[in-house]
ZADO-8124 format. One record per atom (N, C-alpha, C): residue in one letter; y, x, z; atom name; chain. Coordinates in steps of 0.02 Angstrom, whole numbers, plus 50000, padded with zeros to 5 digits. Each point is the difference from the previous one (the first is absolute). Example, Ala and Ser with C-alpha at 12.3 -4.5 7.8 and 13.67 -1.06 7.14 Angstrom:
BEGIN
<site roba="A" c2="49716" c1="50660" c3="50390" torlum="N" vexgu="A"/>
<site roba="A" c2="50059" c1="49955" c3="50000" torlum="CA" vexgu="A"/>
<site roba="A" c2="50060" c1="50045" c3="50000" torlum="C" vexgu="A"/>
<site roba="S" c2="50053" c1="49982" c3="49964" torlum="N" vexgu="A"/>
<site roba="S" c2="50059" c1="50042" c3="50003" torlum="CA" vexgu="A"/>
<site roba="S" c2="50055" c1="49961" c3="50037" torlum="C" vexgu="A"/>
This chain:
BEGIN
<site roba="M" c2="49007" c1="50128" c3="50115" torlum="N" vexgu="A"/>
<site roba="M" c2="50066" c1="49976" c3="49984" torlum="CA" vexgu="A"/>
<site roba="M" c2="50018" c1="50023" c3="49929" torlum="C" vexgu="A"/>
<site roba="T" c2="50016" c1="49953" c3="49957" torlum="N" vexgu="A"/>
<site roba="T" c2="50021" c1="50017" c3="49933" torlum="CA" vexgu="A"/>
<site roba="T" c2="50076" c1="50002" c3="49997" torlum="C" vexgu="A"/>
<site roba="E" c2="50027" c1="50054" c3="49974" torlum="N" vexgu="A"/>
<site roba="E" c2="50072" c1="50007" c3="49995" torlum="CA" vexgu="A"/>
<site roba="E" c2="50023" c1="49992" c3="49928" torlum="C" vexgu="A"/>
<site roba="K" c2="50058" c1="49971" c3="49992" torlum="N" vexgu="A"/>
<site roba="K" c2="50032" c1="49990" c3="49935" torlum="CA" vexgu="A"/>
<site roba="K" c2="50070" c1="50029" c3="50004" torlum="C" vexgu="A"/>
<site roba="F" c2="50024" c1="50029" c3="49946" torlum="N" vexgu="A"/>
<site roba="F" c2="50067" c1="50028" c3="49997" torlum="CA" vexgu="A"/>
<site roba="F" c2="50040" c1="49963" c3="49947" torlum="C" vexgu="A"/>
<site roba="R" c2="50063" c1="49985" c3="50017" torlum="N" vexgu="A"/>
<site roba="R" c2="50045" c1="49965" c3="49954" torlum="CA" vexgu="A"/>
<site roba="R" c2="50066" c1="50038" c3="50000" torlum="C" vexgu="A"/>
<site roba="G" c2="50030" c1="50006" c3="49941" torlum="N" vexgu="A"/>
<site roba="G" c2="50065" c1="50032" c3="49993" torlum="CA" vexgu="A"/>
<site roba="G" c2="50054" c1="49948" c3="49989" torlum="C" vexgu="A"/>
<site roba="F" c2="50057" c1="50012" c3="50032" torlum="N" vexgu="A"/>
<site roba="F" c2="50058" c1="49956" c3="49994" torlum="CA" vexgu="A"/>
<site roba="F" c2="50060" c1="50042" c3="49981" torlum="C" vexgu="A"/>
<site roba="P" c2="50038" c1="49979" c3="49949" torlum="N" vexgu="A"/>
<site roba="P" c2="50058" c1="50041" c3="49978" torlum="CA" vexgu="A"/>
<site roba="P" c2="50052" c1="50008" c3="50054" torlum="C" vexgu="A"/>
<site roba="G" c2="50036" c1="50055" c3="49996" torlum="N" vexgu="A"/>
<site roba="G" c2="50051" c1="50016" c3="50049" torlum="CA" vexgu="A"/>
<site roba="G" c2="50066" c1="49964" c3="49990" torlum="C" vexgu="A"/>
<site roba="N" c2="50004" c1="49957" c3="49949" torlum="N" vexgu="A"/>
<site roba="N" c2="50062" c1="49963" c3="49988" torlum="CA" vexgu="A"/>
<site roba="N" c2="50000" c1="49931" c3="50035" torlum="C" vexgu="A"/>
<site roba="L" c2="49946" c1="49982" c3="50034" torlum="N" vexgu="A"/>
<site roba="L" c2="49996" c1="49935" c3="50032" torlum="CA" vexgu="A"/>
<site roba="L" c2="50047" c1="49997" c3="50060" torlum="C" vexgu="A"/>
<site roba="T" c2="50025" c1="49940" c3="50014" torlum="N" vexgu="A"/>
<site roba="T" c2="50038" c1="49989" c3="50062" torlum="CA" vexgu="A"/>
<site roba="T" c2="49950" c1="49996" c3="50058" torlum="C" vexgu="A"/>
<site roba="L" c2="50024" c1="50002" c3="50060" torlum="N" vexgu="A"/>
<site roba="L" c2="49957" c1="49994" c3="50058" torlum="CA" vexgu="A"/>
<site roba="L" c2="49962" c1="49934" c3="49998" torlum="C" vexgu="A"/>
<site roba="T" c2="50034" c1="49946" c3="49983" torlum="N" vexgu="A"/>
<site roba="T" c2="49969" c1="49934" c3="49996" torlum="CA" vexgu="A"/>
<site roba="T" c2="49946" c1="49999" c3="49946" torlum="C" vexgu="A"/>
<site roba="D" c2="50015" c1="50031" c3="49942" torlum="N" vexgu="A"/>
<site roba="D" c2="49951" c1="50001" c3="49945" torlum="CA" vexgu="A"/>
<site roba="D" c2="49939" c1="50042" c3="50018" torlum="C" vexgu="A"/>
<site roba="L" c2="50009" c1="50055" c3="50035" torlum="N" vexgu="A"/>
<site roba="L" c2="49944" c1="50041" c3="50021" torlum="CA" vexgu="A"/>
<site roba="L" c2="49956" c1="49961" c3="50049" torlum="C" vexgu="A"/>
<site roba="Q" c2="50031" c1="49967" c3="50048" torlum="N" vexgu="A"/>
<site roba="Q" c2="49963" c1="49959" c3="50048" torlum="CA" vexgu="A"/>
<site roba="Q" c2="49961" c1="49945" c3="49964" torlum="C" vexgu="A"/>
<site roba="T" c2="50032" c1="49967" c3="49953" torlum="N" vexgu="A"/>
<site roba="T" c2="49967" c1="49947" c3="49962" torlum="CA" vexgu="A"/>
<site roba="T" c2="49941" c1="50027" c3="49959" torlum="C" vexgu="A"/>
<site roba="S" c2="50009" c1="50059" c3="49971" torlum="N" vexgu="A"/>
<site roba="S" c2="49946" c1="50031" c3="49961" torlum="CA" vexgu="A"/>
<site roba="S" c2="49940" c1="50016" c3="50044" torlum="C" vexgu="A"/>
<site roba="I" c2="50013" c1="50026" c3="50059" torlum="N" vexgu="A"/>
<site roba="I" c2="49945" c1="50016" c3="50047" torlum="CA" vexgu="A"/>
<site roba="I" c2="49966" c1="49935" c3="50022" torlum="C" vexgu="A"/>
<site roba="R" c2="50039" c1="49949" c3="50015" torlum="N" vexgu="A"/>
<site roba="R" c2="49971" c1="49935" c3="50020" torlum="CA" vexgu="A"/>
<site roba="R" c2="49957" c1="49971" c3="49944" torlum="C" vexgu="A"/>
<site roba="F" c2="50022" c1="50009" c3="49938" torlum="N" vexgu="A"/>
<site roba="F" c2="49962" c1="49975" c3="49942" torlum="CA" vexgu="A"/>
<site roba="F" c2="49931" c1="50034" c3="49998" torlum="C" vexgu="A"/>
<site roba="E" c2="49998" c1="50066" c3="50011" torlum="N" vexgu="A"/>
<site roba="E" c2="49936" c1="50036" c3="50000" torlum="CA" vexgu="A"/>
<site roba="E" c2="49956" c1="49976" c3="50058" torlum="C" vexgu="A"/>
<site roba="E" c2="50031" c1="49989" c3="50058" torlum="N" vexgu="A"/>
<site roba="E" c2="49961" c1="49978" c3="50058" torlum="CA" vexgu="A"/>
<site roba="E" c2="49974" c1="49929" c3="49991" torlum="C" vexgu="A"/>
<site roba="A" c2="50034" c1="49959" c3="49961" torlum="N" vexgu="A"/>
<site roba="A" c2="49976" c1="49932" c3="49986" torlum="CA" vexgu="A"/>
<site roba="A" c2="49935" c1="50001" c3="49961" torlum="C" vexgu="A"/>
<site roba="G" c2="49986" c1="50057" c3="49968" torlum="N" vexgu="A"/>
<site roba="G" c2="49938" c1="50009" c3="49963" torlum="CA" vexgu="A"/>
<site roba="G" c2="49943" c1="50029" c3="50041" torlum="C" vexgu="A"/>
<site roba="G" c2="50008" c1="50000" c3="50067" torlum="N" vexgu="A"/>
<site roba="G" c2="49946" c1="50023" c3="50043" torlum="CA" vexgu="A"/>
<site roba="G" c2="50004" c1="50074" c3="50018" torlum="C" vexgu="A"/>
<site roba="L" c2="50060" c1="50029" c3="49996" torlum="N" vexgu="A"/>
<site roba="L" c2="50010" c1="50069" c3="50020" torlum="CA" vexgu="A"/>
<site roba="L" c2="50043" c1="50003" c3="50062" torlum="C" vexgu="A"/>
<site roba="E" c2="49995" c1="50054" c3="50038" torlum="N" vexgu="A"/>
<site roba="E" c2="50042" c1="50010" c3="50060" torlum="CA" vexgu="A"/>
<site roba="E" c2="50032" c1="50069" c3="49996" torlum="C" vexgu="A"/>
<site roba="L" c2="50066" c1="50002" c3="50005" torlum="N" vexgu="A"/>
<site roba="L" c2="50036" c1="50063" c3="49996" torlum="CA" vexgu="A"/>
<site roba="L" c2="49981" c1="50047" c3="50056" torlum="C" vexgu="A"/>
<site roba="L" c2="49987" c1="50063" c3="49983" torlum="N" vexgu="A"/>
<site roba="L" c2="49984" c1="50052" c3="50049" torlum="CA" vexgu="A"/>
<site roba="L" c2="50054" c1="50053" c3="50004" torlum="C" vexgu="A"/>
<site roba="D" c2="50032" c1="50017" c3="49943" torlum="N" vexgu="A"/>
<site roba="D" c2="50046" c1="50056" c3="49999" torlum="CA" vexgu="A"/>
<site roba="D" c2="50040" c1="50000" c3="49935" torlum="C" vexgu="A"/>
<site roba="C" c2="50058" c1="50032" c3="50000" torlum="N" vexgu="A"/>
<site roba="C" c2="50040" c1="50010" c3="49940" torlum="CA" vexgu="A"/>
<site roba="C" c2="50026" c1="50071" c3="49999" torlum="C" vexgu="A"/>
<site roba="V" c2="50001" c1="50030" c3="49941" torlum="N" vexgu="A"/>
<site roba="V" c2="50028" c1="50067" c3="49991" torlum="CA" vexgu="A"/>
<site roba="V" c2="50039" c1="50001" c3="49935" torlum="C" vexgu="A"/>
<site roba="V" c2="50043" c1="50050" c3="49994" torlum="N" vexgu="A"/>
<site roba="V" c2="50038" c1="50009" c3="49938" torlum="CA" vexgu="A"/>
<site roba="V" c2="49965" c1="50052" c3="49957" torlum="C" vexgu="A"/>
<site roba="A" c2="49994" c1="49985" c3="49937" torlum="N" vexgu="A"/>
<site roba="A" c2="49972" c1="50047" c3="49951" torlum="CA" vexgu="A"/>
<site roba="A" c2="50046" c1="49998" c3="49939" torlum="C" vexgu="A"/>
<site roba="T" c2="49981" c1="50034" c3="49947" torlum="N" vexgu="A"/>
<site roba="T" c2="50038" c1="49997" c3="49938" torlum="CA" vexgu="A"/>
<site roba="T" c2="49955" c1="49976" c3="49943" torlum="C" vexgu="A"/>
<site roba="D" c2="50031" c1="49965" c3="49953" torlum="N" vexgu="A"/>
<site roba="D" c2="49962" c1="49976" c3="49943" torlum="CA" vexgu="A"/>
<site roba="D" c2="50000" c1="50053" c3="49945" torlum="C" vexgu="A"/>
<site roba="K" c2="49975" c1="49983" c3="49942" torlum="N" vexgu="A"/>
<site roba="K" c2="49995" c1="50048" c3="49944" torlum="CA" vexgu="A"/>
<site roba="K" c2="50068" c1="50025" c3="49977" torlum="C" vexgu="A"/>
<site roba="S" c2="50052" c1="49961" c3="50013" torlum="N" vexgu="A"/>
<site roba="S" c2="50068" c1="50020" c3="49981" torlum="CA" vexgu="A"/>
<site roba="S" c2="50036" c1="50036" c3="50057" torlum="C" vexgu="A"/>
<site roba="N" c2="49962" c1="50017" c3="50052" torlum="N" vexgu="A"/>
<site roba="N" c2="50027" c1="50035" c3="50059" torlum="CA" vexgu="A"/>
<site roba="N" c2="50050" c1="49957" c3="50039" torlum="C" vexgu="A"/>
<site roba="Q" c2="49992" c1="49934" c3="49995" torlum="N" vexgu="A"/>
<site roba="Q" c2="50042" c1="49953" c3="50038" torlum="CA" vexgu="A"/>
<site roba="Q" c2="49963" c1="49980" c3="50064" torlum="C" vexgu="A"/>
<site roba="P" c2="50035" c1="49995" c3="50057" torlum="N" vexgu="A"/>
<site roba="P" c2="49966" c1="49981" c3="50061" torlum="CA" vexgu="A"/>
<site roba="P" c2="49976" c1="49927" c3="49999" torlum="C" vexgu="A"/>
<site roba="I" c2="49939" c1="49990" c3="50024" torlum="N" vexgu="A"/>
<site roba="I" c2="49971" c1="49934" c3="50006" torlum="CA" vexgu="A"/>
<site roba="I" c2="49966" c1="49995" c3="50069" torlum="C" vexgu="A"/>
<site roba="N" c2="49987" c1="49939" c3="50021" torlum="N" vexgu="A"/>
<site roba="N" c2="49966" c1="49988" c3="50063" torlum="CA" vexgu="A"/>
<site roba="N" c2="49926" c1="49987" c3="49986" torlum="C" vexgu="A"/>
<site roba="I" c2="49958" c1="50038" c3="50033" torlum="N" vexgu="A"/>
<site roba="I" c2="49928" c1="49989" c3="49994" torlum="CA" vexgu="A"/>
<site roba="I" c2="49977" c1="49972" c3="50067" torlum="C" vexgu="A"/>
<site roba="C" c2="49972" c1="49940" c3="49997" torlum="N" vexgu="A"/>
<site roba="C" c2="49977" c1="49967" c3="50061" torlum="CA" vexgu="A"/>
<site roba="C" c2="49923" c1="49996" c3="50000" torlum="C" vexgu="A"/>
<site roba="K" c2="49972" c1="50015" c3="50058" torlum="N" vexgu="A"/>
<site roba="K" c2="49928" c1="49998" c3="50009" torlum="CA" vexgu="A"/>
<site roba="K" c2="49982" c1="49935" c3="50036" torlum="C" vexgu="A"/>
<site roba="F" c2="49952" c1="49965" c3="49972" torlum="N" vexgu="A"/>
<site roba="F" c2="49977" c1="49936" c3="50028" torlum="CA" vexgu="A"/>
<site roba="F" c2="49926" c1="50004" c3="50015" torlum="C" vexgu="A"/>
<site roba="N" c2="49980" c1="49962" c3="50050" torlum="N" vexgu="A"/>
<site roba="N" c2="49930" c1="49990" c3="50017" torlum="CA" vexgu="A"/>
<site roba="N" c2="49978" c1="49934" c3="49969" torlum="C" vexgu="A"/>
<site roba="L" c2="49942" c1="50000" c3="49967" torlum="N" vexgu="A"/>
<site roba="L" c2="49973" c1="49939" c3="49971" torlum="CA" vexgu="A"/>
<site roba="L" c2="49967" c1="49960" c3="50056" torlum="C" vexgu="A"/>
<site roba="L" c2="50024" c1="49938" c3="50009" torlum="N" vexgu="A"/>
<site roba="L" c2="49974" c1="49957" c3="50054" torlum="CA" vexgu="A"/>
<site roba="L" c2="49940" c1="49960" c3="49975" torlum="C" vexgu="A"/>
<site roba="N" c2="49963" c1="49972" c3="50047" torlum="N" vexgu="A"/>
<site roba="N" c2="49944" c1="49957" c3="49983" torlum="CA" vexgu="A"/>
<site roba="N" c2="50026" c1="49937" c3="49965" torlum="C" vexgu="A"/>
<site roba="P" c2="49959" c1="49969" c3="49957" torlum="N" vexgu="A"/>
<site roba="P" c2="50022" c1="49939" c3="49966" torlum="CA" vexgu="A"/>
<site roba="P" c2="50024" c1="49948" c3="50049" torlum="C" vexgu="A"/>
<site roba="G" c2="50058" c1="49970" c3="49985" torlum="N" vexgu="A"/>
<site roba="G" c2="50029" c1="49948" c3="50042" torlum="CA" vexgu="A"/>
<site roba="G" c2="50043" c1="50026" c3="50056" torlum="C" vexgu="A"/>
<site roba="E" c2="50003" c1="50066" c3="50011" torlum="N" vexgu="A"/>
<site roba="E" c2="50043" c1="50029" c3="50051" torlum="CA" vexgu="A"/>
<site roba="E" c2="50067" c1="50020" c3="49970" torlum="C" vexgu="A"/>
<site roba="F" c2="50053" c1="49986" c3="50038" torlum="N" vexgu="A"/>
<site roba="F" c2="50068" c1="50018" c3="49978" torlum="CA" vexgu="A"/>
<site roba="F" c2="50039" c1="50023" c3="50061" torlum="C" vexgu="A"/>
<site roba="P" c2="50039" c1="50053" c3="49993" torlum="N" vexgu="A"/>
<site roba="P" c2="50040" c1="50023" c3="50057" torlum="CA" vexgu="A"/>
<site roba="P" c2="50062" c1="49956" c3="50009" torlum="C" vexgu="A"/>
<site roba="K" c2="50028" c1="50002" c3="50060" torlum="N" vexgu="A"/>
<site roba="K" c2="50064" c1="49967" c3="50011" torlum="CA" vexgu="A"/>
<site roba="K" c2="50052" c1="50036" c3="49958" torlum="C" vexgu="A"/>
<site roba="H" c2="50055" c1="49965" c3="49983" torlum="N" vexgu="A"/>
<site roba="H" c2="50050" c1="50028" c3="49955" torlum="CA" vexgu="A"/>
<site roba="H" c2="50030" c1="50065" c3="50028" torlum="C" vexgu="A"/>
<site roba="I" c2="50010" c1="50046" c3="49955" torlum="N" vexgu="A"/>
<site roba="I" c2="50033" c1="50064" c3="50016" torlum="CA" vexgu="A"/>
<site roba="I" c2="50076" c1="49988" c3="50001" torlum="C" vexgu="A"/>
<site roba="V" c2="50034" c1="50036" c3="50044" torlum="N" vexgu="A"/>
<site roba="V" c2="50073" c1="49995" c3="50004" torlum="CA" vexgu="A"/>
<site roba="V" c2="50027" c1="50072" c3="50000" torlum="C" vexgu="A"/>
<site roba="L" c2="50045" c1="50015" c3="49952" torlum="N" vexgu="A"/>
<site roba="L" c2="50029" c1="50067" c3="49994" torlum="CA" vexgu="A"/>
<site roba="L" c2="50073" c1="49997" c3="50021" torlum="C" vexgu="A"/>
<site roba="V" c2="50021" c1="50048" c3="50041" torlum="N" vexgu="A"/>
<site roba="V" c2="50070" c1="50006" c3="50019" torlum="CA" vexgu="A"/>
<site roba="V" c2="50020" c1="50073" c3="50000" torlum="C" vexgu="A"/>
<site roba="N" c2="50064" c1="50013" c3="49992" torlum="N" vexgu="A"/>
<site roba="N" c2="50024" c1="50069" c3="50003" torlum="CA" vexgu="A"/>
<site roba="N" c2="49986" c1="50029" c3="50069" torlum="C" vexgu="A"/>
<site roba="N" c2="49980" c1="50062" c3="50001" torlum="N" vexgu="A"/>
<site roba="N" c2="49985" c1="50035" c3="50062" torlum="CA" vexgu="A"/>
<site roba="N" c2="50059" c1="49996" c3="50048" torlum="C" vexgu="A"/>
<site roba="G" c2="49986" c1="49984" c3="50062" torlum="N" vexgu="A"/>
<site roba="G" c2="50053" c1="49996" c3="50050" torlum="CA" vexgu="A"/>
<site roba="G" c2="50029" c1="49930" c3="50007" torlum="C" vexgu="A"/>
<site roba="S" c2="49984" c1="49955" c3="49954" torlum="N" vexgu="A"/>
<site roba="S" c2="50023" c1="49931" c3="50006" torlum="CA" vexgu="A"/>
<site roba="S" c2="49963" c1="49966" c3="50057" torlum="C" vexgu="A"/>
<site roba="P" c2="50029" c1="49948" c3="50029" torlum="N" vexgu="A"/>
<site roba="P" c2="49964" c1="49964" c3="50053" torlum="CA" vexgu="A"/>
<site roba="P" c2="49934" c1="49972" c3="49974" torlum="C" vexgu="A"/>
<site roba="K" c2="49952" c1="49996" c3="50044" torlum="N" vexgu="A"/>
<site roba="K" c2="49935" c1="49971" c3="49983" torlum="CA" vexgu="A"/>
<site roba="K" c2="50010" c1="49928" c3="49978" torlum="C" vexgu="A"/>
<site roba="P" c2="49974" c1="49981" c3="49942" torlum="N" vexgu="A"/>
<site roba="P" c2="50009" c1="49931" c3="49976" torlum="CA" vexgu="A"/>
<site roba="P" c2="49967" c1="49950" c3="50047" torlum="C" vexgu="A"/>
<site roba="A" c2="50029" c1="49941" c3="50004" torlum="N" vexgu="A"/>
<site roba="A" c2="49971" c1="49946" c3="50040" torlum="CA" vexgu="A"/>
<site roba="A" c2="49932" c1="49982" c3="49973" torlum="C" vexgu="A"/>
<site roba="N" c2="49957" c1="49978" c3="50044" torlum="N" vexgu="A"/>
<site roba="N" c2="49933" c1="49976" c3="49982" torlum="CA" vexgu="A"/>
<site roba="N" c2="49957" c1="50053" c3="49966" torlum="C" vexgu="A"/>
<site roba="T" c2="50008" c1="50062" c3="50021" torlum="N" vexgu="A"/>
<site roba="T" c2="49957" c1="50054" c3="49975" torlum="CA" vexgu="A"/>
<site roba="T" c2="49967" c1="50035" c3="50059" torlum="C" vexgu="A"/>
<site roba="G" c2="49944" c1="50032" c3="49986" torlum="N" vexgu="A"/>
<site roba="G" c2="49965" c1="50039" c3="50050" torlum="CA" vexgu="A"/>
<site roba="G" c2="50030" c1="50069" c3="50007" torlum="C" vexgu="A"/>
<site roba="N" c2="49961" c1="50045" c3="50029" torlum="N" vexgu="A"/>
<site roba="N" c2="50022" c1="50069" c3="50010" torlum="CA" vexgu="A"/>
<site roba="N" c2="50009" c1="50035" c3="49933" torlum="C" vexgu="A"/>
<site roba="L" c2="50040" c1="50052" c3="50001" torlum="N" vexgu="A"/>
<site roba="L" c2="50011" c1="50042" c3="49941" torlum="CA" vexgu="A"/>
<site roba="L" c2="49933" c1="50027" c3="49977" torlum="C" vexgu="A"/>
<site roba="M" c2="49984" c1="49990" c3="49936" torlum="N" vexgu="A"/>
<site roba="M" c2="49938" c1="50026" c3="49972" torlum="CA" vexgu="A"/>
<site roba="M" c2="50007" c1="50075" c3="49984" torlum="C" vexgu="A"/>
<site roba="F" c2="50053" c1="50015" c3="49962" torlum="N" vexgu="A"/>
<site roba="F" c2="50015" c1="50070" c3="49983" torlum="CA" vexgu="A"/>
<site roba="F" c2="50069" c1="50002" c3="49968" torlum="C" vexgu="A"/>
<site roba="S" c2="50027" c1="50060" c3="49994" torlum="N" vexgu="A"/>
<site roba="S" c2="50062" c1="50013" c3="49964" torlum="CA" vexgu="A"/>
<site roba="S" c2="49984" c1="50050" c3="49946" torlum="C" vexgu="A"/>
<site roba="D" c2="50030" c1="49990" c3="49941" torlum="N" vexgu="A"/>
<site roba="D" c2="49989" c1="50046" c3="49944" torlum="CA" vexgu="A"/>
<site roba="D" c2="50063" c1="50006" c3="49958" torlum="C" vexgu="A"/>
<site roba="V" c2="50005" c1="50056" c3="49966" torlum="N" vexgu="A"/>
<site roba="V" c2="50053" c1="50010" c3="49951" torlum="CA" vexgu="A"/>
<site roba="V" c2="49975" c1="49972" c3="49934" torlum="C" vexgu="A"/>
<site roba="V" c2="50039" c1="49955" c3="49971" torlum="N" vexgu="A"/>
<site roba="V" c2="49985" c1="49971" c3="49934" torlum="CA" vexgu="A"/>
<site roba="V" c2="50063" c1="50004" c3="49958" torlum="C" vexgu="A"/>
<site roba="V" c2="49994" c1="49979" c3="49937" torlum="N" vexgu="A"/>
<site roba="V" c2="50058" c1="49999" c3="49955" torlum="CA" vexgu="A"/>
<site roba="V" c2="50020" c1="49927" c3="49990" torlum="C" vexgu="A"/>
<site roba="V" c2="50062" c1="49984" c3="50019" torlum="N" vexgu="A"/>
<site roba="V" c2="50027" c1="49933" c3="49992" torlum="CA" vexgu="A"/>
<site roba="V" c2="50066" c1="50007" c3="49962" torlum="C" vexgu="A"/>
<site roba="E" c2="50005" c1="49964" c3="49944" torlum="N" vexgu="A"/>
<site roba="E" c2="50060" c1="50003" c3="49958" torlum="CA" vexgu="A"/>
<site roba="E" c2="50019" c1="50073" c3="49985" torlum="C" vexgu="A"/>
<site roba="H" c2="49950" c1="50040" c3="49982" torlum="N" vexgu="A"/>
<site roba="H" c2="50008" c1="50070" c3="49979" torlum="CA" vexgu="A"/>
<site roba="H" c2="50021" c1="50046" c3="50057" torlum="C" vexgu="A"/>
<site roba="Q" c2="49997" c1="49978" c3="50062" torlum="N" vexgu="A"/>
<site roba="Q" c2="50020" c1="50040" c3="50058" torlum="CA" vexgu="A"/>
<site roba="Q" c2="49940" c1="50009" c3="50047" torlum="C" vexgu="A"/>
<site roba="F" c2="49991" c1="50062" c3="50024" torlum="N" vexgu="A"/>
<site roba="F" c2="49948" c1="50011" c3="50051" torlum="CA" vexgu="A"/>
<site roba="F" c2="50024" c1="49966" c3="50064" torlum="C" vexgu="A"/>
<site roba="T" c2="49957" c1="49957" c3="50027" torlum="N" vexgu="A"/>
<site roba="T" c2="50018" c1="49958" c3="50057" torlum="CA" vexgu="A"/>
<site roba="T" c2="49941" c1="49998" c3="50048" torlum="C" vexgu="A"/>
<site roba="T" c2="50014" c1="50006" c3="50065" torlum="N" vexgu="A"/>
<site roba="T" c2="49948" c1="49992" c3="50050" torlum="CA" vexgu="A"/>
<site roba="T" c2="49997" c1="49927" c3="50021" torlum="C" vexgu="A"/>
<site roba="L" c2="49940" c1="49971" c3="49994" torlum="N" vexgu="A"/>
<site roba="L" c2="49990" c1="49930" c3="50017" torlum="CA" vexgu="A"/>
<site roba="L" c2="49951" c1="49994" c3="50058" torlum="C" vexgu="A"/>
<site roba="D" c2="50009" c1="49947" c3="50039" torlum="N" vexgu="A"/>
<site roba="D" c2="49953" c1="49981" c3="50052" torlum="CA" vexgu="A"/>
<site roba="D" c2="49959" c1="49941" c3="49974" torlum="C" vexgu="A"/>
<site roba="F" c2="49935" c1="50002" c3="50012" torlum="N" vexgu="A"/>
<site roba="F" c2="49953" c1="49949" c3="49976" torlum="CA" vexgu="A"/>
<site roba="F" c2="49973" c1="49961" c3="50059" torlum="C" vexgu="A"/>
<site roba="Y" c2="50008" c1="49934" c3="49996" torlum="N" vexgu="A"/>
<site roba="Y" c2="49976" c1="49954" c3="50052" torlum="CA" vexgu="A"/>
<site roba="Y" c2="49957" c1="49946" c3="49967" torlum="C" vexgu="A"/>
<site roba="R" c2="49965" c1="49962" c3="50041" torlum="N" vexgu="A"/>
<site roba="R" c2="49964" c1="49941" c3="49977" torlum="CA" vexgu="A"/>
<site roba="R" c2="50024" c1="49940" c3="50039" torlum="C" vexgu="A"/>
<site roba="E" c2="50005" c1="49942" c3="49966" torlum="N" vexgu="A"/>
<site roba="E" c2="50017" c1="49938" c3="50034" torlum="CA" vexgu="A"/>
<site roba="E" c2="49945" c1="49984" c3="50050" torlum="C" vexgu="A"/>
<site roba="T" c2="50019" c1="49966" c3="50053" torlum="N" vexgu="A"/>
<site roba="T" c2="49950" c1="49980" c3="50050" torlum="CA" vexgu="A"/>
<site roba="T" c2="49978" c1="49929" c3="49990" torlum="C" vexgu="A"/>
């Protein structure tokens, strides 16, 4: 399994973070995990770990919601919950996949 890491700024909205992750997955990657780190300026950023998929394979769309929100319609089981930075605030999100 080949892993790739991508950083996303902490100023993104929830929708923009979800779109950014979906963009990476459209290139044949599958999200495995997200953590908060700091950049060279000591600003919090989101570091997401992706698995490189076989050519032509693509995961179902990722869906991000605030922790504790109802499970979105047309999604599978909760994949994981993580603390990330959304709009400069530490936020716990739940990660789902569309079915």
